N, C-alpha and C positions, 0 to 999 in steps of 0.2 A: 922638468921637460913637459909634463902634462899641462901645467899652467901656461907655459909658453905657447903650446899648440892651441890651447883654448883661446888665448888672447889673439892669436893669428886668425882663428876661425871667426871670432867676433869682428875683427877688422874687415875681413872679407864679406861677412854678412852686412855690415854697415855700408860698405862700398856698393854692394849690389842694391841695397835699399835706396841709396842716394841716386844711383843711376835709374832705378825704376821709377822714382818719384819726380824725376826731372820733367819739365814742361814739354809736351809734344809740340808746342807752338814756338819753341825757341829757334832762333835763326842761325845758331852756331856762331863761330868767330866772325869778326868783321873782315879779317884778312889773315894771311900767314906770313911770318918772317922766317923763311926757311922751314924748319920743323916746329916753330914756335907759334901757337895760335894767339891772335890779337883780338881780345874781346873789348867791349865798351869799357869795362873796368880797367883794362890794360891801357887803352888810349887815354882815359882820364888820368891815370897814374903818370903817363908820359907828359900830359899837359901840366900836371902839378910839378913834375921835375923841371920843366922849362921855366915855370913860374918861380921855382926855388932859385934857379940860376939868375934870373932877371932881378929877383929881390936882393940877392947877394950883391950883384953888380950895382944896383941902385944905392944900396947902403955904402958900398965902397966909394961911389962917386959923390956921396953926400947929398943924395936926392931923397932925403927922408920925407920931404913935402909930397913927393909923388906917391910914396907908399902910404902916407897918411890919407891922401885923397882916395885911396882904394880900400883902406880899412873901413870897417863898419863903425859909424858914429851915429847914434840915434839922434843927436842934436843936428847933425848935418843932413840926415835923411829927412827929418821933419821940417826944419827951417829952410834948408837950401834945396830940397827935392833931389838930393843925390841918391837916386834910386838904384844906380848901378852898385852901390855899396852893399845892397842886399845880397849880391852874389859874389862880388870881387873880394870880399873880406877873406874868403877861404883860400884864395890864391896868393895871399901875402904871407910869406914864410920868413920867420926870423929865427936866429939861433936860440937854443942849441939844435943843430941839424940832425943829430942822431935820433931824436924823437920822430923826425920826419921820415926816416928810413923805416921805423916801426909802423908808421901810418901807411906807407906805401905797401908794406907787407900785408897789412890788414885789407887794404883795398884790392890788391892784385889777386891774392890767394882766395880770400873769402868772397870778394865781389864776383869773381869768376864762377864760384859755386852757386851764388844767388842768381846770377844771370842764367846759368844753365838750368836752374830749377824753375824760375819764374818766367824766363824769356827776356829777350833784349829790351822790349818796350817797358815791361814792368820794372826792370832794374833801373832804367832811365828815370821813371817816375819816382822810384824810391830815392834815388840820388838827389833829384831835384827837391823832393820833400825834405830830406835831411839838410839840404843846403839852405832852403828858404825859411823853414819853420823857425829856427832860432832867431834869425834876423827880424822876421815879422813879429815874433813874440817880444823881442827887446824893443822894437819900435812901438808896440802897443804899451809897453811898460813906461816909455818916455812920457806918455800922457798922464801917467800916475805919479810923475815926478822923479822917475828913476832914469837918469841919463847914463848911457853905457857906451863903451868903446870896446871893440873886439876884433881879433884877426886870427887867422890860422884855421887849420882843418882837422885838428886832433879829435874833437868831439864828433865831427862829421864822419870820419872814417871809423871811429869807435862805434858809431851807430850802424855802419855797415857790418861790423863784426857782430853786434847784437842781433841784427837781422839774420845772419847766418846761424847764430846760436838758437834762435827761435825756430828755425827750420830743422836743424840737426842738433838738438840739445845734448844727445849722448855721444856725439862724435869725439873720439879720443885724438887730441891734436898735440898734446905735450906731455911726455912721460906717462902715457896712458891715463891722463886726467881728462875727464869729460869737459866738453866745451862750456857747458852751463856753469860749472864751478870756476873755470878760468874767467869767464865773463863777470861773475859776481865778485871775484877777487879784484879784478882790474877796476870794476866800478867802485868798489869800496876804497881802493887806494887812491883813485883819481878824486873821489869826493872828499876824502880826508885831506888830501893835498890842497884842494881848493879852499877848504875850511881853514886849514892852518895858515894859508897865505891871504886869507880874507878876499879871495878872488871869487866873488859871488857872480860876476858876469860869466866866467867859465863854468861855474857850477850850474847856473841856469841853462846855459847852452847844452851842457852835457845831459841834463835832465830832459830837456825838450827833445833832443835827438833820440834818446833812449825810448821815450814815450812814443815818438813818431814812428820809430822802427817797429815797436810792438803793435801799434794800431795798423800799420800798413800790412805787416805779415799776417796779423790776425784776420784782416779783411781778405787778403789774397787766399788764405787757407779756408775761408768760409766759417771761421769761428764766430764772427758776428757780421752783420750787414747794416749798411746805412740805407734804410728804406723809409719812405714816408708812409704814415698810416693811410689805409685805404680811403678813409674819409677825406684826407687832404688831397688825394690824387684826383678826386672827382671835381668837376667844375663847381665853383661856388654858386650856391643857389640862394635866392632871396628868401630870408627867413619868413617873410610875410607870405601867407598862402594867397594864391590868386583869388581875387574877389569874383565870385560867380553869383549871378542873380538867382534868388530863390525861385524854385519852380512854383508856379501858381498851383494852388490846391485844386483838386479835381472839381470840387463844388463850385469854385470861382469860374473855372473854365466852362462848366456846364451852364452857369448863369449867363455868361457872356454870349454863348452860342444860342441861348434861349431868348435873348432880347428881341431879335427881329420877328420871330413868329408871334411873340406876345404882343409887340407893338402893332403888328398887322391886325391881330384879332381885336385890339382896343379900337383901332381906327375903323373897323367894320362894324363891330357890335357893341362898342363902349366898354368902359372899364368894369362895369358891373357884370359883364359876361365872363370875367376871369374866375377860375376856380381858386380855392384856397392854396392849392399847390402852385398854381401859376402866379398868384400874388406873392407867394414866398420866394419863387425864383426871381421875380421882378425886383423884390426888395433886396435880395442878395446881389443881383447885378448892379443895382443902383448904389449899394454900399461899396461894392468893389470899384466902380467907376469913380466914386467920390474919393476913395482912398488913393487911387491911382493919380487922379488929378492933383490931389494935395501933395503927393510925393514928388511930382514933377515940378 
């Protein structure tokens, strides 16, 4: 009885912490369907549901070519510029569909908590990152000689769950098991399954989405920041120092200013009238003028 009461208190404490940590800037639900709040994650889940129905109808009508044009193919993206495949691959759903129901659960339940914690705009950024990062990574791998084909949103929505776990790692979500242990177990199972089936495309997408979720949540929580060093923020300056003319020595300046009186004295009384000091000034002025004329 005591242990049960203690577990209930822990759940209440965790719930209060989750409410207290939610972003004050979140905009709340998009709308309400009766008493049911519709968040961005809910709307995206509905969009995936419609895509599931359309995918099933296309397969039933034998329109596999249409589905293939929406799947991600690095060959098609690079050679034919089919850039829409960078996004549309996640909305092509093929059997078994029970896996898709698990994906929707991850998106609706845990996506709503992320949206409440980070805010609507931040959740949209997270979802776009998880959507585009794998396809861009596989496109880059194409230039290394690795051609890939991929479809589905299982890794994308698992990335949403990973983001939730990073925010609430000790949340008890299944049989009093903390979220972080469930995430590690699911990650290990998915990775082993991809290895057993030699499905390295899916393994790469899973890894990219998990890393992207970690980086995004870490950035949002301030664990690390992407800042340029201060020296890079400043305007680039020419490494060469501006050339400034050397200041003339005081002796040279005195010699130049002393030329006129000395010349006037020579014109009146002859050069023999100059004192030794005046002769010295005249010689310095002469040497300075010669050097100046030679530099010009």
